[in-house]
Every structure is written in structure tokens, then in C-alpha cells.
One Martini backbone bead per residue (centre of mass of N, CA, C, O) as a GRO file, in nm:
protein
  118
    1MET     BB    1  -2.204   0.628   1.824
    2LYS     BB    2  -2.145   0.285   1.939
    3LEU     BB    3  -2.035   0.085   2.202
    4ASN     BB    4  -1.970  -0.273   2.231
    5LEU     BB    5  -1.936  -0.522   2.447
    6ARG     BB    6  -1.854  -0.849   2.378
    7SER     BB    7  -1.556  -0.914   2.520
    8ASP     BB    8  -1.337  -1.010   2.820
    9GLU     BB    9  -1.110  -1.242   2.713
   10ALA     BB   10  -0.820  -1.410   2.650
   11GLY     BB   11  -0.665  -1.104   2.634
   12PHE     BB   12  -0.932  -0.980   2.505
   13CYS     BB   13  -1.095  -0.693   2.371
   14ARG     BB   14  -1.430  -0.673   2.253
   15ILE     BB   15  -1.533  -0.431   2.004
   16GLN     BB   16  -1.831  -0.267   1.886
   17THR     BB   17  -1.939  -0.071   1.637
   18GLU     BB   18  -2.227   0.166   1.600
   19GLY     BB   19  -2.264   0.336   1.341
   20GLU     BB   20  -2.171   0.651   1.294
   21ILE     BB   21  -1.862   0.841   1.243
   22ARG     BB   22  -1.899   1.178   1.345
   23LEU     BB   23  -1.903   1.501   1.429
   24SER     BB   24  -2.202   1.509   1.555
   25ASP     BB   25  -2.071   1.309   1.740
   26GLN     BB   26  -2.021   1.317   2.088
   27SER     BB   27  -1.878   1.009   2.116
   28GLY     BB   28  -1.585   1.085   1.976
   29ASP     BB   29  -1.438   0.967   2.239
   30THR     BB   30  -1.209   0.819   2.458
   31ARG     BB   31  -1.399   0.814   2.713
   32LEU     BB   32  -1.590   0.601   2.617
   33VAL     BB   33  -1.388   0.363   2.658
   34GLU     BB   34  -1.336   0.412   2.965
   35SER     BB   35  -1.626   0.365   3.047
   36LEU     BB   36  -1.638   0.070   2.952
   37LEU     BB   37  -1.324  -0.043   3.062
   38GLY     BB   38  -1.160   0.161   3.207
   39PRO     BB   39  -0.863   0.322   3.293
   40ASP     BB   40  -0.672   0.062   3.168
   41CYS     BB   41  -0.764   0.007   2.860
   42PHE     BB   42  -0.496   0.095   2.686
   43ALA     BB   43  -0.321  -0.169   2.797
   44ARG     BB   44  -0.464  -0.337   2.580
   45LYS     BB   45  -0.622  -0.585   2.376
   46ILE     BB   46  -0.797  -0.424   2.104
   47LEU     BB   47  -1.086  -0.539   1.926
   48LEU     BB   48  -1.224  -0.361   1.642
   49ASP     BB   49  -1.551  -0.388   1.527
   50MET     BB   50  -1.679  -0.238   1.203
   51GLN     BB   51  -1.936  -0.367   1.049
   52ASN     BB   52  -2.162  -0.138   1.191
   53THR     BB   53  -2.010   0.090   0.995
   54PRO     BB   54  -2.118   0.286   0.728
   55TYR     BB   55  -1.973   0.564   0.842
   56MET     BB   56  -1.693   0.807   0.793
   57ASP     BB   57  -1.519   1.078   0.895
   58SER     BB   58  -1.263   1.273   0.991
   59SER     BB   59  -1.333   1.256   1.296
   60GLY     BB   60  -1.319   0.940   1.303
   61VAL     BB   61  -1.024   0.921   1.230
   62SER     BB   62  -0.921   1.086   1.474
   63TRP     BB   63  -1.028   0.891   1.681
   64LEU     BB   64  -0.857   0.645   1.595
   65VAL     BB   65  -0.578   0.787   1.630
   66SER     BB   66  -0.618   0.837   1.941
   67PHE     BB   67  -0.670   0.561   2.026
   68HIS     BB   68  -0.408   0.432   1.923
   69LYS     BB   69  -0.211   0.622   2.090
   70HIS     BB   70  -0.315   0.541   2.364
   71CYS     BB   71  -0.236   0.245   2.346
   72ARG     BB   72   0.072   0.273   2.272
   73ASP     BB   73   0.144   0.447   2.527
   74ALA     BB   74   0.033   0.205   2.740
   75GLY     BB   75   0.103  -0.087   2.584
   76GLY     BB   76  -0.099  -0.144   2.377
   77ILE     BB   77  -0.366  -0.247   2.133
   78LEU     BB   78  -0.512  -0.159   1.814
   79VAL     BB   79  -0.754  -0.351   1.629
   80LEU     BB   80  -0.896  -0.352   1.307
   81HIS     BB   81  -1.209  -0.505   1.190
   82SER     BB   82  -1.443  -0.542   0.961
   83ILE     BB   83  -1.415  -0.331   0.726
   84PRO     BB   84  -1.571  -0.146   0.538
   85PRO     BB   85  -1.496  -0.058   0.216
   86SER     BB   86  -1.538   0.251   0.237
   87ILE     BB   87  -1.356   0.290   0.483
   88MET     BB   88  -1.101   0.152   0.379
   89SER     BB   89  -1.060   0.353   0.154
   90LEU     BB   90  -1.017   0.598   0.321
   91LEU     BB   91  -0.774   0.497   0.494
   92LYS     BB   92  -0.594   0.454   0.240
   93LEU     BB   93  -0.602   0.734   0.130
   94LEU     BB   94  -0.479   0.846   0.412
   95HIS     BB   95  -0.263   0.620   0.511
   96MET     BB   96  -0.357   0.450   0.766
   97ASP     BB   97  -0.224   0.168   0.696
   98ARG     BB   98   0.057   0.274   0.826
   99TYR     BB   99  -0.058   0.321   1.135
  100LEU     BB  100  -0.275   0.128   1.151
  101ASN     BB  101  -0.462  -0.168   1.250
  102LEU     BB  102  -0.551  -0.349   0.950
  103VAL     BB  103  -0.802  -0.603   0.916
  104GLU     BB  104  -1.022  -0.836   0.807
  105ASP     BB  105  -1.041  -1.019   1.077
  106GLU     BB  106  -1.044  -1.156   1.405
  107GLN     BB  107  -0.817  -1.347   1.356
  108ALA     BB  108  -0.610  -1.141   1.261
  109ALA     BB  109  -0.631  -0.960   1.508
  110GLN     BB  110  -0.510  -1.163   1.708
  111VAL     BB  111  -0.228  -1.188   1.572
  112VAL     BB  112  -0.150  -0.897   1.605
  113ALA     BB  113  -0.194  -0.871   1.917
  114LEU     BB  114   0.045  -1.103   1.954
  115GLY     BB  115   0.278  -0.993   1.730
  116GLY     BB  116   0.206  -1.009   1.444
  117ASN     BB  117   0.151  -0.954   1.137
  118ARG     BB  118  -0.025  -0.721   0.903
   0.00000   0.00000   0.00000
């Protein structure tokens, strides 16, 4: 997995995932986010675009939960959007839609990040 910073403006930090998120991927650690955005990154409004992630295993789900928890604990928010159908099915099967902020597109992600309903 690779994380790309798309933009950091207007109160939102936009990150895009690229590639598979799986156990054999050593970068599935929240330190990757800190190295990309800096030490106070989890206190921000982060919009995570997952459209370029074709596959995710259970360790990827664990990474998302950890990322979400770090953001919540620091007063920030993580909103996932543009999630491929196979990954969305996995997340819903695991009832992650009850815990994570999962929305259809970037516009909906902005609304949730600003305190709107998901």
C-alpha cells in the first residue's frame, strides 16, 4: 500500500490509498500517516480516497480501525470514500459501517467531516 497526499487545504487533508492493503505489506502502520502529514495529523479532518485499492485483507481492516481510533482520540476525524464494492462488502460483512465513517464520494466525506450525518 502506498499513501499519496492529494491536498491539504480548506480544512481537509485529502489522502489517496494506492495498491492492496494486506498483511505482507509492511507499510500498514499508522506511522506511515504521521510521516506523510506530521505529528499532529490525527487531530485533523482526513478524507481517505480508496478508489485505487483493489484488495484489502483483515490486517487492512485492522489498520483502518487503528487509524480511525487515533483520529477520534486526538479530536480529528477519518472519513473513507470512493470505496470499491468488494472492499465495501467486506467492511459491511464485518459491521465496520457501524464504527468507521464510510461514504460514497468525496463530497459526502466533506459533509461528514464537517459534522454532518453519515
